[in-house]
Every structure is written in structure tokens, then in C-alpha cells.
Phi, psi and omega in degrees: 000154182243157172268131179232132175262134180227158171258128179225166178303151178304142179064025176298155178249175178296318179300319180296316181298316181297319179292312179296322183271355181065037183259144175261166181301329178293335183265354183243140174281096185294330180290331180283324176077197176254121183250127180279124184260317182220091181302322181298332178254004178068034182265121178230168173229146175212160177262128185223165175294158178300319177297321177294319179302321178294332184273343185290127184298128179306335178289336176265323180276152177243354181170144173242135187232146177286160180225072181290147179294149182254116183226159173292153177261109178086180181287151178294148177258000000 
């Protein structure tokens, strides 16, 4: 899955984002949800499938980012 930043109306919900962006529940990480990054500018982030990220209109989306797992390097000391 990828992280996608999007501009949405203030106080948008995950359901609002899915409707506006044309995404299904299978394409969105419901557990991650919709995270408000900059409420004053309506900037949010959500995790979506790679196929969904490619379909998001560039006018609505502001960026697609990888979401690599964060793990320790080597055994703990």
C-alpha cells in the first residue's frame, strides 16, 4: 500500500474521502483511516492500493509516497 496526500473539504471523514476519490473499501486501509495533516488547508493522508493511487486525480492528490515497514537493523543489543 502507498500513502497518498489529498486535499478535501474541512472536517472530511474517511467515507467522504472514499466517495470523493471514487475508492472502494478494498482499496483503502480502513484501519489506518484518514489522517489530517493540515486542517487549515484541508490536507489529509490515507493508505491506498497501488492501483487506487494511480487513479487519483492529480488535481485532488498532492503526492504519493511509499510506506515501508520500519524495523530494527540487526538483532537488538
